[in-house]
C-alpha positions as a Markdown table, in Angstrom:
| # | Residue | x | y | z |
|---|---|---|---|---|
| 1 | Unk | 134.1 | 135.9 | 199.7 |
| 2 | Unk | 136.0 | 138.8 | 198.8 |
| 3 | Unk | 137.3 | 137.2 | 195.6 |
| 4 | Unk | 133.9 | 136.2 | 194.5 |
| 5 | Unk | 132.7 | 139.8 | 194.7 |
| 6 | Unk | 135.5 | 141.0 | 192.4 |
| 7 | Unk | 134.4 | 138.7 | 189.7 |
| 8 | Unk | 131.0 | 140.3 | 189.5 |
| 9 | Unk | 132.4 | 143.8 | 189.8 |
| 10 | Unk | 131.9 | 146.0 | 186.7 |
| 11 | Unk | 135.0 | 147.7 | 185.4 |
| 12 | Unk | 134.1 | 150.8 | 183.2 |
| 13 | Unk | 137.2 | 150.5 | 180.9 |
| 14 | Unk | 136.7 | 146.8 | 180.3 |
| 15 | Unk | 132.9 | 147.4 | 179.8 |
| 16 | Unk | 133.6 | 150.1 | 177.2 |
| 17 | Unk | 136.2 | 148.0 | 175.3 |
| 18 | Unk | 133.8 | 145.0 | 175.4 |
| 19 | Unk | 131.0 | 147.1 | 174.0 |
| 20 | Unk | 133.3 | 148.6 | 171.3 |
| 21 | Unk | 134.7 | 145.2 | 170.4 |
| 22 | Unk | 131.1 | 143.8 | 170.3 |
| 23 | Unk | 129.9 | 146.6 | 168.0 |
| 24 | Unk | 133.0 | 146.3 | 165.7 |
| 25 | Unk | 132.5 | 142.6 | 165.6 |
| 26 | Unk | 128.8 | 143.0 | 164.9 |
| 27 | Unk | 129.6 | 145.5 | 162.1 |
| 28 | Unk | 132.1 | 143.2 | 160.5 |
| 29 | Unk | 129.7 | 140.2 | 160.8 |
| 30 | Unk | 126.9 | 142.3 | 159.2 |
| 31 | Unk | 129.2 | 143.5 | 156.4 |
| 32 | Unk | 131.0 | 140.3 | 155.6 |
| 33 | Unk | 128.8 | 137.5 | 156.9 |
| 34 | Unk | 125.2 | 138.6 | 157.1 |
| 35 | Unk | 125.2 | 140.5 | 153.8 |
| 36 | Unk | 126.5 | 137.6 | 151.7 |
| 37 | Unk | 124.2 | 135.2 | 153.6 |
| 38 | Unk | 121.2 | 137.3 | 152.9 |
| 39 | Unk | 122.2 | 137.6 | 149.3 |
| 40 | Unk | 122.7 | 133.9 | 149.0 |
| 41 | Unk | 119.3 | 133.3 | 150.7 |
| 42 | Unk | 117.7 | 135.8 | 148.3 |
| 43 | Unk | 119.4 | 134.2 | 145.3 |
| 44 | Unk | 118.2 | 130.8 | 146.5 |
| 45 | Unk | 114.7 | 132.1 | 147.0 |
| 46 | Unk | 114.7 | 133.6 | 143.5 |
| 47 | Unk | 116.0 | 130.3 | 142.0 |
| 48 | Unk | 113.3 | 128.3 | 143.8 |
| 49 | Unk | 110.7 | 130.8 | 142.7 |
| 50 | Unk | 112.0 | 130.6 | 139.1 |
| 51 | Unk | 111.9 | 126.8 | 139.2 |
| 52 | Unk | 108.3 | 126.9 | 140.5 |
| 53 | Unk | 107.4 | 129.3 | 137.7 |
| 54 | Unk | 109.2 | 127.2 | 135.1 |
| 55 | Unk | 107.5 | 124.0 | 136.4 |
| 56 | Unk | 104.1 | 125.7 | 136.2 |
| 57 | Unk | 104.8 | 126.9 | 132.7 |
| 58 | Unk | 105.9 | 123.3 | 131.7 |
| 59 | Unk | 102.8 | 121.9 | 133.3 |
| 60 | Unk | 100.6 | 124.4 | 131.4 |
| 61 | Unk | 102.5 | 123.6 | 128.2 |
| 62 | Unk | 102.1 | 119.9 | 128.8 |
| 63 | Unk | 98.3 | 120.4 | 129.4 |
| 64 | Unk | 98.0 | 122.4 | 126.2 |
| 65 | Unk | 99.9 | 119.7 | 124.3 |
| 66 | Unk | 97.6 | 117.1 | 125.8 |
| 67 | Unk | 94.5 | 119.1 | 124.8 |
| 68 | Unk | 95.9 | 119.6 | 121.3 |
| 69 | Unk | 96.7 | 115.9 | 121.0 |
| 70 | Unk | 93.2 | 114.9 | 122.2 |
| 71 | Unk | 91.7 | 117.4 | 119.7 |
| 72 | Unk | 93.8 | 116.0 | 116.8 |
| 73 | Unk | 92.9 | 112.5 | 117.8 |
| 74 | Unk | 89.2 | 113.4 | 117.8 |
| 75 | Unk | 89.6 | 115.0 | 114.4 |
| 76 | Unk | 91.5 | 112.0 | 113.1 |
| 77 | Unk | 88.8 | 109.7 | 114.4 |
| 78 | Unk | 86.1 | 111.9 | 112.8 |
| 79 | Unk | 87.9 | 111.9 | 109.5 |
| 80 | Unk | 88.4 | 108.2 | 109.6 |
| 81 | Unk | 84.7 | 107.7 | 110.3 |
| 82 | Unk | 83.8 | 110.0 | 107.5 |
| 83 | Unk | 86.1 | 108.2 | 105.1 |
| 84 | Unk | 84.6 | 104.8 | 106.1 |
| 85 | Unk | 81.1 | 106.2 | 105.8 |
| 86 | Unk | 81.9 | 107.7 | 102.3 |
| 87 | Unk | 83.4 | 104.4 | 101.2 |
| 88 | Unk | 80.4 | 102.4 | 102.5 |
| 89 | Unk | 78.0 | 104.8 | 100.7 |
| 90 | Unk | 80.1 | 104.6 | 97.5 |
| 91 | Unk | 80.1 | 100.8 | 97.7 |
| 92 | Unk | 76.4 | 100.7 | 98.2 |
| 93 | Unk | 75.9 | 103.1 | 95.3 |
| 94 | Unk | 78.1 | 100.9 | 93.1 |
| 95 | Unk | 76.3 | 97.8 | 94.2 |
| 96 | Unk | 72.9 | 99.4 | 93.3 |
| 97 | Unk | 74.3 | 100.6 | 90.0 |
| 98 | Unk | 75.7 | 97.2 | 89.1 |
| 99 | Unk | 72.5 | 95.5 | 90.1 |
| 100 | Unk | 70.5 | 98.0 | 88.0 |
| 101 | Unk | 72.7 | 97.5 | 85.0 |
| 102 | Unk | 72.4 | 93.7 | 85.4 |
| 103 | Unk | 68.7 | 93.9 | 85.6 |
| 104 | Unk | 68.5 | 96.2 | 82.6 |
| 105 | Unk | 70.8 | 93.8 | 80.6 |
| 106 | Unk | 68.6 | 90.8 | 81.6 |
| 107 | Unk | 65.5 | 92.6 | 80.6 |
| 108 | Unk | 67.1 | 93.6 | 77.3 |
| 109 | Unk | 68.2 | 90.1 | 76.7 |
| 110 | Unk | 64.8 | 88.7 | 77.5 |
| 111 | Unk | 63.1 | 91.3 | 75.2 |
| 112 | Unk | 65.5 | 90.4 | 72.4 |
| 113 | Unk | 64.9 | 86.7 | 72.9 |
| 114 | Unk | 61.2 | 87.2 | 72.8 |
| 115 | Unk | 61.5 | 89.3 | 69.6 |
| 116 | Unk | 63.7 | 86.6 | 68.0 |
| 117 | Unk | 61.3 | 83.9 | 69.0 |
| 118 | Unk | 58.4 | 85.9 | 67.6 |
| 119 | Unk | 60.3 | 86.4 | 64.3 |
| 120 | Unk | 61.3 | 82.8 | 64.1 |
| 121 | Unk | 57.7 | 81.8 | 64.8 |
| 122 | Unk | 56.3 | 84.1 | 62.1 |
| 123 | Unk | 58.9 | 82.8 | 59.6 |
| 124 | Unk | 58.0 | 79.2 | 60.5 |
| 125 | Unk | 54.3 | 80.0 | 60.1 |
| 126 | Unk | 55.0 | 81.7 | 56.8 |
| 127 | Unk | 56.9 | 78.6 | 55.5 |
| 128 | Unk | 54.1 | 76.3 | 56.7 |
| 129 | Unk | 51.6 | 78.4 | 54.8 |
| 130 | Unk | 53.7 | 78.4 | 51.7 |
| 131 | Unk | 54.2 | 74.6 | 51.9 |
| 132 | Unk | 50.5 | 74.1 | 52.7 |
| 133 | Unk | 49.6 | 76.2 | 49.7 |
| 134 | Unk | 52.0 | 74.1 | 47.5 |
| 135 | Unk | 50.5 | 70.9 | 48.9 |
| 136 | Unk | 47.0 | 72.1 | 48.3 |
| 137 | Unk | 47.8 | 73.1 | 44.7 |
| 138 | Unk | 49.5 | 69.7 | 44.1 |
| 139 | Unk | 46.6 | 67.8 | 45.8 |
| 140 | Unk | 44.0 | 69.8 | 43.9 |
| 141 | Unk | 45.8 | 69.2 | 40.6 |
| 142 | Unk | 45.9 | 65.4 | 41.3 |
| 143 | Unk | 42.3 | 65.2 | 42.4 |
| 144 | Unk | 40.9 | 67.3 | 39.7 |
| 145 | Unk | 43.2 | 66.2 | 36.9 |
| 146 | Unk | 41.5 | 68.8 | 35.0 |
| 147 | Unk | 42.6 | 72.2 | 34.0 |
| 148 | Unk | 41.5 | 74.8 | 36.3 |
| 149 | Unk | 41.6 | 78.4 | 35.5 |
| 150 | Unk | 44.0 | 80.7 | 37.4 |
| 151 | Unk | 41.1 | 82.2 | 39.3 |
| 152 | Unk | 39.9 | 78.8 | 40.4 |
| 153 | Unk | 43.4 | 77.8 | 41.5 |
| 154 | Unk | 43.7 | 81.0 | 43.7 |
| 155 | Unk | 40.3 | 80.3 | 45.2 |
| 156 | Unk | 41.3 | 76.7 | 46.0 |
| 157 | Unk | 44.6 | 77.9 | 47.6 |
| 158 | Unk | 42.9 | 80.4 | 49.8 |
| 159 | Unk | 40.3 | 77.8 | 50.9 |
| 160 | Unk | 43.1 | 75.4 | 51.8 |
| 161 | Unk | 45.0 | 78.0 | 53.7 |
| 162 | Unk | 41.9 | 79.0 | 55.7 |
| 163 | Unk | 41.2 | 75.3 | 56.5 |
| 164 | Unk | 44.6 | 74.8 | 58.1 |
| 165 | Unk | 44.4 | 75.2 | 61.9 |
| 166 | Unk | 47.5 | 77.4 | 62.6 |
| 167 | Unk | 46.5 | 78.1 | 66.2 |
| 168 | Unk | 47.5 | 74.6 | 67.4 |
| 169 | Unk | 50.9 | 75.1 | 65.7 |
| 170 | Unk | 51.7 | 78.5 | 67.3 |
| 171 | Unk | 50.8 | 77.1 | 70.8 |
| 172 | Unk | 53.4 | 74.4 | 70.6 |
């Protein structure tokens, strides 16, 4: 038992040297190991923090770009709708204009045709009157075989013209 007690016996010289060695070792570790480790840890924290900030900035930028893209897409759709609407309205206006021009031309053609028919009818009636007058004069001259005065001839021509029923001719 004596030897066991010596193991646990505190020697003051050994204790002081152990404490001095421990403190020197602790100082060396702090200066050469803990300082650089703390610096590395701080640098790594700063790098992670900067990466997080950069990622947030990129996310914000991506969201801004997405919002801008959606806005531009909405504007493009609105412009396309406006262009289609203007084209449709222009087409409808052109259609109405063409229809109005066609209707006006048709009415003009119909009016000109009616006027031409009326002129032709009046010319035909005039020719019929002239021929009827000539026939009346010829018939009167044959029937009468006598000389009539100019006044009598005019009277007979007017009576023949008045006796001709022109209303039946103009209806056909």
